[in-house]
N, CA, C and O atoms as a Tinker XYZ file with bonds, in Angstrom:
   524  protein
     1  N     20.430000  103.410000  -21.514000    73     2
     2  CA    19.779000  102.225000  -22.014000    64     1     3
     3  C     20.610000  100.997000  -21.602000    63     2     4     5
     4  O     21.840000  101.048000  -21.592000    81     3
     5  N     19.927000   99.899000  -21.265000    73     3     6
     6  CA    20.630000   98.684000  -20.867000    64     5     7
     7  C     21.361000   98.077000  -22.066000    63     6     8     9
     8  O     20.925000   98.237000  -23.206000    81     7
     9  N     22.483000   97.376000  -21.806000    73     7    10
    10  CA    23.252000   96.806000  -22.931000    64     9    11
    11  C     22.462000   95.791000  -23.750000    63    10    12    13
    12  O     22.614000   95.733000  -24.971000    81    11
    13  N     21.622000   94.990000  -23.096000    73    11    14
    14  CA    20.855000   93.987000  -23.841000    64    13    15
    15  C     19.839000   94.654000  -24.752000    63    14    16    17
    16  O     19.654000   94.231000  -25.894000    81    15
    17  N     19.176000   95.699000  -24.253000    73    15    18
    18  CA    18.193000   96.413000  -25.057000    64    17    19
    19  C     18.878000   97.167000  -26.188000    63    18    20    21
    20  O     18.355000   97.248000  -27.299000    81    19
    21  N     20.051000   97.717000  -25.898000    73    19    22
    22  CA    20.817000   98.430000  -26.912000    64    21    23
    23  C     21.250000   97.477000  -28.031000    63    22    24    25
    24  O     21.202000   97.833000  -29.208000    81    23
    25  N     21.668000   96.278000  -27.661000    73    23    26
    26  CA    22.062000   95.288000  -28.670000    64    25    27
    27  C     20.863000   94.868000  -29.511000    63    26    28    29
    28  O     20.986000   94.689000  -30.723000    81    27
    29  N     19.696000   94.710000  -28.871000    73    27    30
    30  CA    18.490000   94.325000  -29.604000    64    29    31
    31  C     18.092000   95.405000  -30.604000    63    30    32    33
    32  O     17.742000   95.100000  -31.744000    81    31
    33  N     18.144000   96.659000  -30.183000    73    31    34
    34  CA    17.816000   97.764000  -31.078000    64    33    35
    35  C     18.810000   97.809000  -32.244000    63    34    36    37
    36  O     18.416000   98.040000  -33.387000    81    35
    37  N     20.078000   97.590000  -31.957000    73    35    38
    38  CA    21.091000   97.590000  -33.012000    64    37    39
    39  C     20.857000   96.460000  -34.013000    63    38    40    41
    40  O     20.989000   96.660000  -35.221000    81    39
    41  N     20.510000   95.274000  -33.511000    73    39    42
    42  CA    20.235000   94.133000  -34.400000    64    41    43
    43  C     19.008000   94.410000  -35.260000    63    42    44    45
    44  O     19.021000   94.123000  -36.457000    81    43
    45  N     17.936000   94.968000  -34.664000    73    43    46
    46  CA    16.739000   95.283000  -35.438000    64    45    47
    47  C     17.024000   96.352000  -36.485000    63    46    48    49
    48  O     16.515000   96.274000  -37.603000    81    47
    49  N     17.833000   97.352000  -36.134000    73    47    50
    50  CA    18.221000   98.384000  -37.098000    64    49    51
    51  C     19.020000   97.790000  -38.248000    63    50    52    53
    52  O     18.803000   98.136000  -39.409000    81    51
    53  N     19.945000   96.896000  -37.920000    73    51    54
    54  CA    20.746000   96.239000  -38.947000    64    53    55
    55  C     19.883000   95.395000  -39.874000    63    54    56    57
    56  O     20.083000   95.407000  -41.089000    81    55
    57  N     18.925000   94.661000  -39.311000    73    55    58
    58  CA    18.018000   93.844000  -40.131000    64    57    59
    59  C     17.189000   94.737000  -41.045000    63    58    60    61
    60  O     16.989000   94.409000  -42.214000    81    59
    61  N     16.701000   95.876000  -40.520000    73    59    62
    62  CA    15.895000   96.791000  -41.326000    64    61    63
    63  C     16.709000   97.371000  -42.474000    63    62    64    65
    64  O     16.216000   97.455000  -43.599000    81    63
    65  N     17.937000   97.769000  -42.208000    73    63    66
    66  CA    18.795000   98.319000  -43.266000    64    65    67
    67  C     19.093000   97.255000  -44.322000    63    66    68    69
    68  O     19.053000   97.538000  -45.519000    81    67
    69  N     19.390000   96.034000  -43.879000    73    67    70
    70  CA    19.682000   94.960000  -44.840000    64    69    71
    71  C     18.456000   94.639000  -45.704000    63    70    72    73
    72  O     18.585000   94.398000  -46.904000    81    71
    73  N     17.271000   94.638000  -45.087000    73    71    74
    74  CA    16.060000   94.376000  -45.871000    64    73    75
    75  C     15.803000   95.495000  -46.874000    63    74    76    77
    76  O     15.384000   95.238000  -48.003000    81    75
    77  N     16.053000   96.731000  -46.463000    73    75    78
    78  CA    15.878000   97.859000  -47.379000    64    77    79
    79  C     16.834000   97.784000  -48.548000    63    78    80    81
    80  O     16.439000   97.985000  -49.696000    81    79
    81  N     18.101000   97.491000  -48.258000    73    79    82
    82  CA    19.080000   97.347000  -49.341000    64    81    83
    83  C     18.731000   96.181000  -50.258000    63    82    84    85
    84  O     18.860000   96.282000  -51.478000    81    83
    85  N     18.292000   95.084000  -49.668000    73    83    86
    86  CA    17.888000   93.932000  -50.486000    64    85    87
    87  C     16.711000   94.267000  -51.382000    63    86    88    89
    88  O     16.669000   93.845000  -52.537000    81    87
    89  N     15.748000   95.028000  -50.855000    73    87    90
    90  CA    14.596000   95.436000  -51.670000    64    89    91
    91  C     15.026000   96.334000  -52.820000    63    90    92    93
    92  O     14.552000   96.187000  -53.946000    81    91
    93  N     15.939000   97.277000  -52.522000    73    91    94
    94  CA    16.423000   98.161000  -53.584000    64    93    95
    95  C     17.155000   97.384000  -54.677000    63    94    96    97
    96  O     17.004000   97.676000  -55.863000    81    95
    97  N     17.949000   96.394000  -54.267000    73    95    98
    98  CA    18.663000   95.583000  -55.253000    64    97    99
    99  C     17.674000   94.788000  -56.098000    63    98   100   101
   100  O     17.829000   94.700000  -57.316000    81    99
   101  N     16.667000   94.213000  -55.467000    73    99   102
   102  CA    15.686000   93.421000  -56.222000    64   101   103
   103  C     14.867000   94.293000  -57.158000    63   102   104   105
   104  O     14.586000   93.897000  -58.289000    81   103
   105  N     14.476000   95.493000  -56.691000    73   103   106
   106  CA    13.720000   96.391000  -57.570000    64   105   107
   107  C     14.602000   96.880000  -58.717000    63   106   108   109
   108  O     14.142000   97.019000  -59.850000    81   107
   109  N     15.877000   97.138000  -58.411000    73   107   110
   110  CA    16.801000   97.534000  -59.477000    64   109   111
   111  C     16.965000   96.444000  -60.508000    63   110   112   113
   112  O     16.982000   96.714000  -61.709000    81   111
   113  N     17.086000   95.214000  -60.048000    73   111   114
   114  CA    17.153000   94.095000  -61.002000    64   113   115
   115  C     15.851000   93.974000  -61.779000    63   114   116   117
   116  O     15.853000   93.637000  -62.964000    81   115
   117  N     14.729000   94.253000  -61.098000    73   115   118
   118  CA    13.430000   94.215000  -61.787000    64   117   119
   119  C     13.337000   95.254000  -62.872000    63   118   120   121
   120  O     12.805000   94.980000  -63.948000    81   119
   121  N     13.856000   96.471000  -62.607000    73   119   122
   122  CA    13.846000   97.520000  -63.628000    64   121   123
   123  C     14.702000   97.107000  -64.826000    63   122   124   125
   124  O     14.312000   97.301000  -65.978000    81   123
   125  N     15.884000   96.531000  -64.537000    73   123   126
   126  CA    16.740000   96.078000  -65.639000    64   125   127
   127  C     16.062000   94.968000  -66.442000    63   126   128   129
   128  O     16.113000   94.969000  -67.672000    81   127
   129  N     15.425000   94.021000  -65.746000    73   127   130
   130  CA    14.728000   92.946000  -66.457000    64   129   131
   131  C     13.553000   93.485000  -67.263000    63   130   132   133
   132  O     13.277000   92.996000  -68.359000    81   131
   133  N     12.855000   94.492000  -66.730000    73   131   134
   134  CA    11.716000   95.069000  -67.455000    64   133   135
   135  C     12.172000   95.760000  -68.728000    63   134   136   137
   136  O     11.426000   95.805000  -69.706000    81   135
   137  N     13.385000   96.299000  -68.732000    73   135   138
   138  CA    13.903000   96.930000  -69.951000    64   137   139
   139  C     14.331000   95.896000  -70.984000    63   138   140   141
   140  O     14.186000   96.121000  -72.186000    81   139
   141  N     14.861000   94.756000  -70.520000    73   139   142
   142  CA    15.393000   93.745000  -71.441000    64   141   143
   143  C     14.337000   92.760000  -71.924000    63   142   144   145
   144  O     14.409000   92.270000  -73.050000    81   143
   145  N     13.353000   92.471000  -71.067000    73   143   146
   146  CA    12.333000   91.474000  -71.404000    64   145   147
   147  C     10.968000   92.151000  -71.506000    63   146   148   149
   148  O     10.745000   93.199000  -70.901000    81   147
   149  N     10.068000   91.557000  -72.263000    73   147   150
   150  CA     8.724000   92.165000  -72.367000    64   149   151
   151  C      7.871000   91.825000  -71.139000    63   150   152   153
   152  O      6.890000   91.086000  -71.236000    81   151
   153  N      8.263000   92.380000  -69.975000    73   151   154
   154  CA     7.540000   92.152000  -68.722000    64   153   155
   155  C      7.165000   93.491000  -68.115000    63   154   156   157
   156  O      7.804000   94.511000  -68.376000    81   155
   157  N      6.107000   93.471000  -67.292000    73   155   158
   158  CA     5.785000   94.687000  -66.550000    64   157   159
   159  C      6.791000   94.840000  -65.411000    63   158   160   161
   160  O      7.528000   93.907000  -65.090000    81   159
   161  N      6.813000   96.030000  -64.804000    73   159   162
   162  CA     7.766000   96.270000  -63.712000    64   161   163
   163  C      7.485000   95.339000  -62.530000    63   162   164   165
   164  O      8.411000   94.859000  -61.877000    81   163
   165  N      6.188000   95.085000  -62.257000    73   163   166
   166  CA     5.836000   94.181000  -61.166000    64   165   167
   167  C      6.320000   92.758000  -61.447000    63   166   168   169
   168  O      6.895000   92.112000  -60.571000    81   167
   169  N      6.088000   92.274000  -62.663000    73   167   170
   170  CA     6.516000   90.917000  -63.016000    64   169   171
   171  C      8.035000   90.792000  -62.963000    63   170   172   173
   172  O      8.556000   89.794000  -62.466000    81   171
   173  N      8.735000   91.774000  -63.461000    73   171   174
   174  CA    10.195000   91.726000  -63.459000    64   173   175
   175  C     10.740000   91.793000  -62.028000    63   174   176   177
   176  O     11.709000   91.107000  -61.705000    81   175
   177  N     10.117000   92.621000  -61.161000    73   175   178
   178  CA    10.564000   92.704000  -59.771000    64   177   179
   179  C     10.292000   91.395000  -59.036000    63   178   180   181
   180  O     11.123000   90.935000  -58.253000    81   179
   181  N      9.134000   90.799000  -59.286000    73   179   182
   182  CA     8.824000   89.512000  -58.660000    64   181   183
   183  C      9.794000   88.435000  -59.130000    63   182   184   185
   184  O     10.226000   87.594000  -58.342000    81   183
   185  N     10.134000   88.463000  -60.411000    73   183   186
   186  CA    11.108000   87.511000  -60.945000    64   185   187
   187  C     12.484000   87.727000  -60.310000    63   186   188   189
   188  O     13.180000   86.761000  -59.997000    81   187
   189  N     12.876000   88.980000  -60.121000    73   187   190
   190  CA    14.171000   89.278000  -59.493000    64   189   191
   191  C     14.186000   88.832000  -58.032000    63   190   192   193
   192  O     15.188000   88.299000  -57.556000    81   191
   193  N     13.084000   89.047000  -57.323000    73   191   194
   194  CA    13.019000   88.617000  -55.920000    64   193   195
   195  C     13.091000   87.096000  -55.839000    63   194   196   197
   196  O     13.805000   86.553000  -54.996000    81   195
   197  N     12.358000   86.407000  -56.709000    73   195   198
   198  CA    12.407000   84.943000  -56.719000    64   197   199
   199  C     13.790000   84.419000  -57.054000    63   198   200   201
   200  O     14.262000   83.460000  -56.443000    81   199
   201  N     14.440000   85.049000  -58.027000    73   199   202
   202  CA    15.794000   84.626000  -58.397000    64   201   203
   203  C     16.770000   84.875000  -57.254000    63   202   204   205
   204  O     17.655000   84.056000  -57.006000    81   203
   205  N     16.617000   85.999000  -56.556000    73   203   206
   206  CA    17.498000   86.293000  -55.420000    64   205   207
   207  C     17.308000   85.273000  -54.308000    63   206   208   209
   208  O     18.283000   84.808000  -53.717000    81   207
   209  N     16.066000   84.924000  -54.021000    73   207   210
   210  CA    15.794000   83.911000  -52.987000    64   209   211
   211  C     16.359000   82.560000  -53.408000    63   210   212   213
   212  O     16.922000   81.837000  -52.585000    81   211
   213  N     16.211000   82.216000  -54.692000    73   211   214
   214  CA    16.737000   80.931000  -55.173000    64   213   215
   215  C     18.261000   80.895000  -55.079000    63   214   216   217
   216  O     18.829000   79.884000  -54.664000    81   215
   217  N     18.925000   81.981000  -55.457000    73   215   218
   218  CA    20.392000   82.027000  -55.370000    64   217   219
   219  C     20.841000   81.943000  -53.916000    63   218   220   221
   220  O     21.810000   81.250000  -53.603000    81   219
   221  N     20.137000   82.652000  -53.019000    73   219   222
   222  CA    20.484000   82.592000  -51.596000    64   221   223
   223  C     20.299000   81.175000  -51.050000    63   222   224   225
   224  O     21.117000   80.706000  -50.258000    81   223
   225  N     19.232000   80.494000  -51.467000    73   223   226
   226  CA    19.000000   79.123000  -51.005000    64   225   227
   227  C     20.085000   78.183000  -51.528000    63   226   228   229
   228  O     20.557000   77.312000  -50.798000    81   227
   229  N     20.480000   78.355000  -52.780000    73   227   230
   230  CA    21.536000   77.510000  -53.355000    64   229   231
   231  C     22.857000   77.741000  -52.636000    63   230   232   233
   232  O     23.579000   76.790000  -52.338000    81   231
   233  N     23.178000   79.011000  -52.355000    73   231   234
   234  CA    24.413000   79.310000  -51.620000    64   233   235
   235  C     24.361000   78.700000  -50.224000    63   234   236   237
   236  O     25.361000   78.167000  -49.743000    81   235
   237  N     23.207000   78.774000  -49.574000    73   235   238
   238  CA    23.050000   78.175000  -48.241000    64   237   239
   239  C     23.247000   76.661000  -48.291000    63   238   240   241
   240  O     23.917000   76.095000  -47.429000    81   239
   241  N     22.673000   76.013000  -49.285000    73   239   242
   242  CA    22.825000   74.557000  -49.427000    64   241   243
   243  C     24.282000   74.193000  -49.693000    63   242   244   245
   244  O     24.793000   73.220000  -49.137000    81   243
   245  N     24.947000   74.968000  -50.535000    73   243   246
   246  CA    26.363000   74.691000  -50.817000    64   245   247
   247  C     27.203000   74.823000  -49.559000    63   246   248   249
   248  O     28.078000   73.992000  -49.314000    81   247
   249  N     26.954000   75.858000  -48.753000    73   247   250
   250  CA    27.708000   76.016000  -47.512000    64   249   251
   251  C     27.409000   74.895000  -46.519000    63   250   252   253
   252  O     28.303000   74.455000  -45.795000    81   251
   253  N     26.143000   74.424000  -46.479000    73   251   254
   254  CA    25.812000   73.287000  -45.610000    64   253   255
   255  C     26.556000   72.032000  -46.049000    63   254   256   257
   256  O     27.074000   71.290000  -45.214000    81   255
   257  N     26.609000   71.793000  -47.355000    73   255   258
   258  CA    27.316000   70.617000  -47.865000    64   257   259
   259  C     28.802000   70.714000  -47.554000    63   258   260   261
   260  O     29.426000   69.734000  -47.147000    81   259
   261  N     29.367000   71.911000  -47.749000    73   259   262
   262  CA    30.790000   72.088000  -47.450000    64   261   263
   263  C     31.073000   71.879000  -45.969000    63   262   264   265
   264  O     32.074000   71.257000  -45.614000    81   263
   265  N     30.207000   72.386000  -45.105000    73   263   266
   266  CA    30.388000   72.216000  -43.659000    64   265   267
   267  C     30.266000   70.743000  -43.287000    63   266   268   269
   268  O     31.030000   70.250000  -42.458000    81   267
   269  N     29.301000   70.027000  -43.900000    73   267   270
   270  CA    29.125000   68.602000  -43.606000    64   269   271
   271  C     30.369000   67.822000  -44.001000    63   270   272   273
   272  O     30.852000   66.988000  -43.235000    81   271
   273  N     30.896000   68.094000  -45.209000    73   271   274
   274  CA    32.089000   67.370000  -45.649000    64   273   275
   275  C     33.305000   67.736000  -44.811000    63   274   276   277
   276  O     34.159000   66.888000  -44.552000    81   275
   277  N     33.387000   68.994000  -44.384000    73   275   278
   278  CA    34.511000   69.412000  -43.562000    64   277   279
   279  C     34.481000   68.680000  -42.216000    63   278   280   281
   280  O     35.518000   68.214000  -41.743000    81   279
   281  N     33.300000   68.576000  -41.597000    73   279   282
   282  CA    33.233000   67.896000  -40.297000    64   281   283
   283  C     33.451000   66.400000  -40.451000    63   282   284   285
   284  O     34.105000   65.789000  -39.606000    81   283
   285  N     32.916000   65.790000  -41.515000    73   283   286
   286  CA    33.119000   64.351000  -41.667000    64   285   287
   287  C     34.570000   64.034000  -41.997000    63   286   288   289
   288  O     35.092000   63.002000  -41.574000    81   287
   289  N     35.229000   64.918000  -42.754000    73   287   290
   290  CA    36.641000   64.678000  -43.043000    64   289   291
   291  C     37.476000   64.784000  -41.775000    63   290   292   293
   292  O     38.370000   63.967000  -41.556000    81   291
   293  N     37.198000   65.778000  -40.938000    73   291   294
   294  CA    37.979000   65.940000  -39.719000    64   293   295
   295  C     37.625000   64.891000  -38.672000    63   294   296   297
   296  O     38.478000   64.502000  -37.874000    81   295
   297  N     36.359000   64.422000  -38.664000    73   295   298
   298  CA    35.979000   63.387000  -37.700000    64   297   299
   299  C     36.656000   62.064000  -38.018000    63   298   300   301
   300  O     37.018000   61.319000  -37.107000    81   299
   301  N     36.833000   61.762000  -39.303000    73   299   302
   302  CA    37.429000   60.488000  -39.706000    64   301   303
   303  C     38.939000   60.557000  -39.821000    63   302   304   305
   304  O     39.582000   59.553000  -40.129000    81   303
   305  N     39.518000   61.728000  -39.578000    73   303   306
   306  CA    40.961000   61.882000  -39.712000    64   305   307
   307  C     41.668000   61.262000  -38.520000    63   306   308   309
   308  O     41.387000   61.608000  -37.372000    81   307
   309  N     42.568000   60.366000  -38.789000    73   307   310
   310  CA    43.374000   59.743000  -37.747000    64   309   311
   311  C     44.835000   59.949000  -38.114000    63   310   312   313
   312  O     45.296000   59.430000  -39.131000    81   311
   313  N     45.566000   60.698000  -37.299000    73   311   314
   314  CA    46.977000   60.916000  -37.637000    64   313   315
   315  C     47.771000   59.628000  -37.520000    63   314   316   317
   316  O     47.521000   58.792000  -36.652000    81   315
   317  N     48.726000   59.494000  -38.412000    73   315   318
   318  CA    49.564000   58.300000  -38.386000    64   317   319
   319  C     50.679000   58.496000  -37.369000    63   318   320   321
   320  O     51.356000   59.524000  -37.355000    81   319
   321  N     50.854000   57.497000  -36.526000    73   319   322
   322  CA    51.928000   57.551000  -35.543000    64   321   323
   323  C     53.217000   57.087000  -36.196000    63   322   324   325
   324  O     53.224000   56.171000  -37.018000    81   323
   325  N     54.305000   57.738000  -35.812000    73   323   326
   326  CA    55.592000   57.318000  -36.357000    64   325   327
   327  C     56.028000   55.989000  -35.763000    63   326   328   329
   328  O     56.619000   55.153000  -36.447000    81   327
   329  N     55.731000   55.804000  -34.485000    73   327   330
   330  CA    56.081000   54.537000  -33.831000    64   329   331
   331  C     54.823000   53.685000  -33.754000    63   330   332   333
   332  O     53.808000   54.110000  -33.204000    81   331
   333  N     54.895000   52.503000  -34.300000    73   331   334
   334  CA    53.744000   51.625000  -34.244000    64   333   335
   335  C     53.817000   50.780000  -32.990000    63   334   336   337
   336  O     54.895000   50.383000  -32.550000    81   335
   337  N     52.643000   50.511000  -32.417000    73   335   338
   338  CA    52.558000   49.720000  -31.206000    64   337   339
   339  C     52.582000   48.239000  -31.591000    63   338   340   341
   340  O     51.675000   47.749000  -32.264000    81   339
   341  N     53.628000   47.535000  -31.159000    73   339   342
   342  CA    53.759000   46.117000  -31.508000    64   341   343
   343  C     52.819000   45.227000  -30.693000    63   342   344   345
   344  O     52.529000   44.102000  -31.101000    81   343
   345  N     52.338000   45.720000  -29.542000    73   343   346
   346  CA    51.465000   44.913000  -28.692000    64   345   347
   347  C     50.032000   44.891000  -29.203000    63   346   348   349
   348  O     49.236000   44.059000  -28.767000    81   347
   349  N     49.695000   45.780000  -30.107000    73   347   350
   350  CA    48.326000   45.863000  -30.596000    64   349   351
   351  C     48.070000   44.756000  -31.609000    63   350   352   353
   352  O     48.793000   44.618000  -32.595000    81   351
   353  N     47.039000   43.979000  -31.352000    73   351   354
   354  CA    46.644000   42.908000  -32.255000    64   353   355
   355  C     45.215000   43.188000  -32.715000    63   354   356   357
   356  O     44.296000   43.057000  -31.905000    81   355
   357  N     44.981000   43.566000  -33.969000    73   355   358
   358  CA    43.627000   43.884000  -34.400000    64   357   359
   359  C     42.703000   42.675000  -34.418000    63   358   360   361
   360  O     41.482000   42.835000  -34.410000    81   359
   361  N     43.263000   41.463000  -34.444000    73   359   362
   362  CA    42.411000   40.276000  -34.446000    64   361   363
   363  C     41.945000   39.881000  -33.053000    63   362   364   365
   364  O     40.991000   39.117000  -32.910000    81   363
   365  N     42.616000   40.401000  -32.019000    73   363   366
   366  CA    42.215000   40.073000  -30.648000    64   365   367
   367  C     40.921000   40.809000  -30.330000    63   366   368   369
   368  O     40.744000   41.965000  -30.715000    81   367
   369  N     40.029000   40.139000  -29.633000    73   367   370
   370  CA    38.760000   40.759000  -29.275000    64   369   371
   371  C     38.393000   40.351000  -27.862000    63   370   372   373
   372  O     39.190000   39.756000  -27.137000    81   371
   373  N     37.183000   40.681000  -27.494000    73   371   374
   374  CA    36.719000   40.365000  -26.150000    64   373   375
   375  C     36.395000   38.885000  -25.990000    63   374   376   377
   376  O     36.078000   38.447000  -24.884000    81   375
   377  N     36.464000   38.118000  -27.044000    73   375   378
   378  CA    36.121000   36.694000  -26.934000    64   377   379
   379  C     37.167000   35.913000  -26.140000    63   378   380   381
   380  O     36.901000   34.800000  -25.686000    81   379
   381  N     38.362000   36.498000  -25.971000    73   379   382
   382  CA    39.390000   35.828000  -25.177000    64   381   383
   383  C     39.127000   35.943000  -23.682000    63   382   384   385
   384  O     39.692000   35.183000  -22.895000    81   383
   385  N     38.278000   36.884000  -23.280000    73   383   386
   386  CA    37.961000   37.060000  -21.865000    64   385   387
   387  C     36.861000   36.067000  -21.508000    63   386   388   389
   388  O     35.829000   36.038000  -22.179000    81   387
   389  N     37.051000   35.249000  -20.464000    73   387   390
   390  CA    36.026000   34.264000  -20.120000    64   389   391
   391  C     34.760000   34.949000  -19.601000    63   390   392   393
   392  O     34.824000   35.942000  -18.876000    81   391
   393  N     33.617000   34.395000  -19.989000    73   391   394
   394  CA    32.327000   34.904000  -19.544000    64   393   395
   395  C     32.071000   34.417000  -18.130000    63   394   396   397
   396  O     32.206000   33.221000  -17.870000    81   395
   397  N     31.700000   35.314000  -17.184000    73   395   398
   398  CA    31.480000   34.861000  -15.810000    64   397   399
   399  C     30.242000   33.978000  -15.716000    63   398   400   401
   400  O     29.239000   34.220000  -16.388000    81   399
   401  N     30.325000   32.966000  -14.886000    73   399   402
   402  CA    29.192000   32.064000  -14.685000    64   401   403
   403  C     28.104000   32.779000  -13.886000    63   402   404   405
   404  O     28.412000   33.423000  -12.883000    81   403
   405  N     26.839000   32.684000  -14.304000    73   403   406
   406  CA    25.761000   33.325000  -13.551000    64   405   407
   407  C     25.557000   32.640000  -12.206000    63   406   408   409
   408  O     25.780000   31.437000  -12.072000    81   407
   409  N     25.125000   33.427000  -11.198000    73   407   410
   410  CA    24.888000   32.910000   -9.846000    64   409   411
   411  C     23.426000   32.481000   -9.748000    63   410   412   413
   412  O     22.528000   33.322000   -9.720000    81   411
   413  N     23.191000   31.164000   -9.696000    73   411   414
   414  CA    21.842000   30.632000   -9.639000    64   413   415
   415  C     21.393000   30.364000   -8.207000    63   414   416   417
   416  O     20.291000   29.852000   -8.009000    81   415
   417  N     22.200000   30.690000   -7.205000    73   415   418
   418  CA    21.885000   30.291000   -5.831000    64   417   419
   419  C     20.712000   31.076000   -5.237000    63   418   420   421
   420  O     19.966000   30.530000   -4.424000    81   419
   421  N     20.533000   32.341000   -5.624000    73   419   422
   422  CA    19.491000   33.152000   -5.001000    64   421   423
   423  C     18.373000   33.506000   -5.974000    63   422   424   425
   424  O     17.755000   34.563000   -5.844000    81   423
   425  N     18.111000   32.654000   -6.927000    73   423   426
   426  CA    17.108000   32.946000   -7.943000    64   425   427
   427  C     15.847000   32.172000   -7.634000    63   426   428   429
   428  O     15.883000   30.958000   -7.437000    81   427
   429  N     14.699000   32.899000   -7.592000    73   427   430
   430  CA    13.412000   32.239000   -7.461000    64   429   431
   431  C     12.932000   31.781000   -8.819000    63   430   432   433
   432  O     13.430000   32.249000   -9.843000    81   431
   433  N     11.957000   30.858000   -8.842000    73   431   434
   434  CA    11.568000   30.312000  -10.132000    64   433   435
   435  C     10.797000   31.302000  -10.991000    63   434   436   437
   436  O     10.722000   31.108000  -12.204000    81   435
   437  N     10.215000   32.365000  -10.412000    73   435   438
   438  CA     9.519000   33.391000  -11.202000    64   437   439
   439  C     10.380000   34.624000  -11.452000    63   438   440   441
   440  O      9.903000   35.592000  -12.046000    81   439
   441  N     11.645000   34.611000  -11.009000    73   439   442
   442  CA    12.566000   35.711000  -11.303000    64   441   443
   443  C     13.126000   35.522000  -12.709000    63   442   444   445
   444  O     13.076000   34.436000  -13.286000    81   443
   445  N     13.658000   36.615000  -13.234000    73   443   446
   446  CA    14.299000   36.509000  -14.542000    64   445   447
   447  C     15.602000   35.742000  -14.407000    63   446   448   449
   448  O     16.295000   35.838000  -13.394000    81   447
   449  N     15.920000   34.988000  -15.432000    73   447   450
   450  CA    17.103000   34.123000  -15.404000    64   449   451
   451  C     18.381000   34.965000  -15.420000    63   450   452   453
   452  O     18.482000   35.900000  -16.213000    81   451
   453  N     19.357000   34.656000  -14.563000    73   451   454
   454  CA    20.599000   35.426000  -14.532000    64   453   455
   455  C     21.510000   35.163000  -15.738000    63   454   456   457
   456  O     22.553000   35.807000  -15.857000    81   455
   457  N     21.154000   34.251000  -16.620000    73   455   458
   458  CA    21.997000   34.004000  -17.786000    64   457   459
   459  C     21.873000   35.107000  -18.823000    63   458   460   461
   460  O     22.687000   35.183000  -19.743000    81   459
   461  N     20.841000   35.985000  -18.686000    73   459   462
   462  CA    20.696000   37.113000  -19.593000    64   461   463
   463  C     19.775000   36.854000  -20.764000    63   462   464   465
   464  O     19.747000   37.654000  -21.700000    81   463
   465  N     19.022000   35.773000  -20.752000    73   463   466
   466  CA    18.141000   35.468000  -21.881000    64   465   467
   467  C     16.887000   36.328000  -21.884000    63   466   468   469
   468  O     16.266000   36.505000  -22.932000    81   467
   469  N     16.505000   36.865000  -20.735000    73   467   470
   470  CA    15.294000   37.662000  -20.638000    64   469   471
   471  C     14.073000   36.833000  -20.307000    63   470   472   473
   472  O     12.988000   37.390000  -20.139000    81   471
   473  N     14.211000   35.516000  -20.206000    73   471   474
   474  CA    13.091000   34.654000  -19.851000    64   473   475
   475  C     13.098000   34.404000  -18.345000    63   474   476   477
   476  O     14.083000   34.682000  -17.661000    81   475
   477  N     11.990000   33.878000  -17.846000    73   475   478
   478  CA    11.938000   33.538000  -16.427000    64   477   479
   479  C     12.775000   32.288000  -16.177000    63   478   480   481
   480  O     12.953000   31.444000  -17.055000    81   479
   481  N     13.285000   32.200000  -14.943000    73   479   482
   482  CA    14.204000   31.128000  -14.584000    64   481   483
   483  C     13.561000   29.757000  -14.773000    63   482   484   485
   484  O     14.230000   28.816000  -15.199000    81   483
   485  N     12.259000   29.633000  -14.459000    73   483   486
   486  CA    11.600000   28.324000  -14.578000    64   485   487
   487  C     11.464000   27.868000  -16.023000    63   486   488   489
   488  O     11.350000   26.672000  -16.288000    81   487
   489  N     11.475000   28.826000  -16.973000    73   487   490
   490  CA    11.366000   28.479000  -18.387000    64   489   491
   491  C     12.703000   28.468000  -19.102000    63   490   492   493
   492  O     12.762000   28.237000  -20.310000    81   491
   493  N     13.788000   28.719000  -18.358000    73   491   494
   494  CA    15.093000   28.824000  -18.999000    64   493   495
   495  C     16.026000   27.795000  -18.359000    63   494   496   497
   496  O     15.900000   26.595000  -18.602000    81   495
   497  N     16.952000   28.272000  -17.548000    73   495   498
   498  CA    17.959000   27.395000  -16.956000    64   497   499
   499  C     17.394000   26.553000  -15.824000    63   498   500   501
   500  O     17.981000   25.532000  -15.464000    81   499
   501  N     16.256000   26.965000  -15.252000    73   499   502
   502  CA    15.645000   26.185000  -14.188000    64   501   503
   503  C     14.870000   24.998000  -14.690000    63   502   504   505
   504  O     14.484000   24.136000  -13.901000    81   503
   505  N     14.632000   24.930000  -15.971000    73   503   506
   506  CA    13.872000   23.848000  -16.581000    64   505   507
   507  C     14.851000   22.812000  -17.141000    63   506   508   509
   508  O     14.914000   22.576000  -18.347000    81   507
   509  N     15.588000   22.221000  -16.255000    73   507   510
   510  CA    16.577000   21.224000  -16.667000    64   509   511
   511  C     15.920000   19.857000  -16.566000    63   510   512   513
   512  O     15.449000   19.463000  -15.499000    81   511
   513  N     15.891000   19.142000  -17.673000    73   511   514
   514  CA    15.334000   17.798000  -17.667000    64   513   515
   515  C     16.494000   16.803000  -17.807000    63   514   516   517
   516  O     17.360000   16.946000  -18.670000    81   515
   517  N     16.482000   15.828000  -16.959000    73   515   518
   518  CA    17.538000   14.809000  -16.993000    64   517   519
   519  C     17.123000   13.707000  -17.941000    63   518   520   521
   520  O     16.024000   13.162000  -17.831000    81   519
   521  N     18.005000   13.375000  -18.877000    73   519   522
   522  CA    17.688000   12.333000  -19.852000    64   521   523
   523  C     18.390000   11.062000  -19.504000    63   522   524
   524  O     18.247000   10.064000  -20.211000    81   523
């Protein structure tokens, strides 16, 4: 048998065994509930199956929350350096770098303006009125 097919058969067998064991546990809980509460065996088994699904969903949600907090804690973790960089200025920004002047020499009047406004040149920088 090929390894991929063998793995698939093994996974299906494992799923079948787990479902069988889960059914036995739920029916066993149903029998116990039927003895303790005034319910029929069917009602008690259905209640046990519902409770098992609810507990599994709660455990799944708790693990998702824990995983989310674990990743956000590690993503925001910044190790402290022993030597601090004296050249770093948190107040310095890109505003100290001069903005390059747009090249208006090869712009037609129906082209978009090179200043970055998104308007046409004739309605933007090309519409210069002398006062």
